N, C-alpha and C positions, 0 to 999 in steps of 0.2 A: 412516284417514289416507292410504292409497294411492289411493283413488278420486279425490280432488281433484287429485292429482298427474297421473293419466292424463288428466283433463279439461283441465288446463292444457296438457299436452304436445300434446293433439289440437287445441286451439283457438288456440295461440300458438306462434310459432317465432322471433320477433325480440324480444330483451329491450332495452328502452330505459332507460338509467340517467341520473339527473340529481341535482344538489345545488345548491340556491339558486334564486332566482326567475328569473334570466335563463336558466339552464340549462333549467329547467322550461318556460319560455316557448317555446323552440325545440323541445324534446322533445314537447310537446303537439301542436304543429302538424305535426311530422314523423310522429307516430302516425297522424294522419288523412290525411296526404299520401302516405305510402309505399304503402299498398294501391292508390291510384289509379295509381301508376306500375307497381307490381309486384303484380298481383292475388293471387298466391299467398302474399304476406307477411301475417302476422297479428301486428302489434306488441303488446307488453305493456308498460304504463306504470303504475307503482305508484300514482300520483296519481289515475288514472282507473279502473284495473282491480281495485283492492282495494275490496271492499264495506265500507261503514261498519259498525263493530262487530266486524270480524274482527281477528285478530292479525296486524298488518302484517308483522312479521319472519318469521313462519311462512309467510305467503303468498309472500313474496319468495323464500324458500328453495325452495318448491315450484316457483315459476316458473323459477328458475335451473336447476333439475334437468332441465327439459325443453326448454331453448332450444338452438337451432342456431347463432345468431349474436347478438352483443350490440353495441349502439352506445352509447357513453358520451359525453355532451355536456359538454365541459370549457370552463370560463371561467377567467380569471386568479384569481378568488376561490375556486374550488373545485378547482383543479388538485392540491392537496395534501389533498383530502378523504379522511378515513379511511373514510367510508361507501362512497364510490365505489371505493376500493381494495379494500374487503371484497367488494363485488359482483363486481369484475373478477377477483379471486382465486378466488372461488367458481365463477364461470362458466368460468374457465380450466381447472378440474379436469374439466369436462365436455367439453373440446375433443377433437375427433378430427381426422383429416386434412381433413375438409370444414368443420368448425365454425370460427367466427372470432370474435375480439374486436377491435372497431374503436373508435378515439377520434375524435370530431368536434370540431375546435378552433374556438372562437368568440371574439368580442370582441378580436381582435388577438393571441390566443395563438398562439405559434409552436412548431414541432416541437422546437426546442432548449430550450424552457421546460419540457418534460415530462421528469420524472426518476422514478426508482423503478420499480416493477412496470409502471405504465401506459406508461412509455417503451418497453417491449418490444413493444407491440402495433402493428398497422397504424394509421397516423394519416391523417386526412382533413381537408384545409382546406375551408372553406365556399365553394369555388369550383366553377364548372360542371364542369370536367374531372375534378377530384378527387372530387366528389360522384357523378358518373357512374360512376367506378370503384367507389365504395362500393356503388352499386345493383347493379352486375354481380356484386360479391363476395357480396352478400346473395342474389342470384338463384341462385348456384351452391351456397350453403351451406344453403339451407332445404329442399332435397329433390332427388330425381333428375329430376323433371319441370322441366327448365330452359327458361325462356322464351328464344327465339332473340334473340341480341344485337341484330340489326337491328330487330326489332319493339320491343325494350325501348328502344332509342335514340330511336325515333320518339316514343314516349310521353314519355320523359324530356325531350326537346327542347321538347315542348309544355307540360309542367308545371313545369319548372325555374324559370321566372320567378316563379311563385307562392311557391316556397320562398325564392328569393333576396330577394324583397320582405320577407318575415318576418325573415330574418336581418339585413338592412340596417336594419330597424326595431327591432332589439334595444334595449331601454331601457337607460339608464346604470345602473351598479351603485350600490346604496345601501349596500353593505358596504365596509369598508376592507380591500381585498385586499392580500395580501402583495406587495411590489414585485417585479416580474420581474427576474431577474438580468441584468446587463449582459453585453455580449460579452466584456469582459475577465474578468468573474467566471466565465463559462462556460468560457472557454479555460483559465483557471487551474485550475478543477475537473477538466477533462479531462486536463490535463497531470499533475496530482497523482495522479489515478486510474491513469493509464498508468505513471507513475513507480513508484507503489507496486506495481503488478502486475509490472512488469519486475524490480524489486528482489526481490520475493518469488520470482519464477520463477528468477532468477539464484542466489539463496541455496539453492534446492532442487535445482538441476541436479546438483551434485556428489553429493548424497544419492541421486538417481535412478540415477546411474552405479554407485554402490557397493551399491545395494539387493540385487541378486542374490547378490553375494559375501557381503554381511553376513548374509543369511538363512542361508547355509551355515555361516558362521563362528560364529554365536551359540551353537549347541549345544556346540561345542568350548570356547568361552570360558566357558560356565557350568560345565562339568565341570572345567576348569582352576581356576576360582575356588573351587570347593568345597574344595580342599586347601590354600588359602592362608589364613593367619591374618590378622586385621585389622591387627595390628602390622606385618605384612610389606608391607601396601599403603600404609603411610605413606611420605612422601617421605624420601629419604636426607638426612642432615644435610650441610650445605655443608662441603667440605674446609677444614682450617685453612690460613691463609696460609703461604707458604713462609718458613722461618726466615731472618731477616736476619743478615748477618755481624756478629760481635761487634765492639764498639767497641775501638779501639786509640788510642795516642798517636803522633802523627806529629811529628817534629822537622824544622824548616826552618832552613837557614843562608842568610842573605841577604848579598849582596855589600856590603862596607863596614859591616856591622853585626855586632859580635862577639857579640851576645846571640842565643841560639838561640830560635826561636819554636816553641811546642808547641801542637798543636791535636788534639782528639779527633775521630775519625771512623771510618768502616768501611772506607774505601778512599782512596787518593791516586793522582793521575795527572798526568803532564806533558801540558799542552795545546799548548804551543809551546816554543821555546827560551827557557829561563829562566823559564817559567811553570809553577806547580804548583797544583792545586786539591785540596781535601779534601772528601770526600763522606760523607754519612750516608744510606745507601740510594741513591736517585737524586737527592738534593738536595745542591747545592753549599753548604757551610757556610763555606768560607774559600778565598781565592784570593791567591796570592803571585806577584810578579814579581822579576826580578833575583836568581833563586835560584842559589846556588853549589852547593848540595847539600841532600838531604833523606833521611830514613830513618824507618823504623817502629821504635819502641822495643820491645824484647823484654825478657824477664826477665834474659837474659845481659847485655844492654846496660846495664840499670839497675844490675846488680850491679857492673859494671866502673866505672860512674860513682861509685857509692857508695864504692869503694875508692880513688878519686882518680886513676884511670887515664885520665880524659877520654873522648872519643868514639872508639871503635874505628874505624880506617880501613876495616875490612871492611864496616861498616854504613853508611858514608857513600856516598850516591849523588850523584856529581858532576853539575854542570850539563851538559847535553848540549852537545856541541861544534857 
């Protein structure tokens, strides 16, 4: 099993990934075009380089293990392809400081349309200047024997028109591709991700500050809790409400009215000249005006009245002058 691996590593150094007919259309031409521009490059394309009758997935795994750079041809219909994501993830595991994973955007696909793992890699537009940068990247990634940039540029300038014609002749898609997100959708998604990240970071900041102290405090807390009964950890019952003053009977003498008014309450108070209010707690239950006097009935007062002595003058509170 190791022998085919060494053969692939020795004969190929650029992995070309595709999914769908339009992606394969450009990838096939790129496989033959690249060695003309960069003679040291040896592209590997599954549609061409896997022999009939072999196990395709096994061969792809072997090829990925020996590659120095990968170019992934993306279109609107395959940008969410799980197969391309698998190949990109597998190749990323082999990356070193010099190895590269690059995406090549076709059929109007824009940088902002690429999300997920593929969005993290270097992206190339199908334009002359961007494709030139891609060729220089491949030149540096496939080995120590780097072709001088000036020589590479001369060859690229001569052969770029051929690749450009193929890209512009890309046939229309026969698949129903997932609609590309609008600018508003992308802005909303970016804001949501930033907001979630900011909230998560803000919620964690206070924990970060306390982490060193908490680490030292935990052993002491554990030892302390060992001697505590579960019942002692229950919350204390709420204290009972403060006792209210007992109710009493208040007598009110109004000017020009021989009949005494009697009202039950917990307190009485003069609010103005000739005005008295009776309260139960903090609630006013009665209010009188033109008051000549008022008093709180007591046992002594009731006893005097029952013996026919009338209202003791000492209990009468005259109207304020």
